[in-house]
N, C-alpha and C positions, 0 to 999 in steps of 0.2 A: 504493499499499499504506499501510497504517497501523499505527503501533506506540505502545504506551504504555511509558514508562519511569519507574522509581522509582529517584530517586538520593539515596543515604545518605551521611552524613558531617557536616561542618561545611558545609551548603549553604543555611542560613538566615541572614539578616542579614549576608550578604556580597556582594550584588548579584547572586545566582546567577540570579534569574528575569530580570533585565535582560539578563544576559550571554546566557542561552538565548534570549531573544527577538532580540536582535541577530544571533546566529548563525544562528537558524533563518530570518530574513528575508533574510540575506545568501545563504543556500543555496536560497531559494525554497520552503521547507517551510511548510505551514500547520499550524495548530492552536492549542495554548495551553500555559501553564506555570501551576503553582500551587503555593503551600506546603501541606503536609498537617500536621494536628495533632500527628503523630508526630515531627516534626522533618525528615522527608524532603521532596523536591521532587518533584512528579509533572508529566510531560510527556506530551501527547498530540500526535503528530506524522504528518502525512501528506505523502507525497512519493515519489520514485522509490528504488529499493534503494540507489543511490549517494547521494542526498541524505540518506537515513536512517543510512547508515554514516557518512557525515561528520559528521552531527549527534551520532551516539553518541560517536565520537571526541572531539567538542568537550565533551559532557556529562562523559566520563571525565577530561578536562583540568580543566574548571572555570576560573572566573576566578582571579586570583591569590591573592586573600584566602580562597578556599574550600579545603577538602580533601575530596576525594571519595574514600570508603571502598568503594562499591559502586554499580554501575548495573545495575538488573535490568530486562530487556526482555521485553515481552509482544506477542504478536501480538494485533491488535484488529481484531474482526469488526465488520461492518456499514458502513453508508455515514455519512460525515462530510461535512457541509456547509460546513466552515471554508474560506474563501477567502483568509484571511490569518492571521497568528500573533500572538497576544495574551497579556498576563499577566492571569489572574484573580485577582481579590482583592487588587489591589496598592494600592488606596487605602482 
């Protein structure tokens, strides 16, 4: 299954994307994470229901320097060919 998450709060400039990449890889989730122009962080993740539930809990907690105000979750249709997890637009 695949989900898209939009994370709002103080989530840019605090290592949030690297935190998500580390958590997703540890869980065996594939997909990507990126900063959006509106100050949110977007995550596309594919895995089992248990993996995605654990990832969502990590997104809600965030890294120490972050403040997560809201995590929106959307069901994502279609096939995704991601085989690993990556940060988009990190460099």
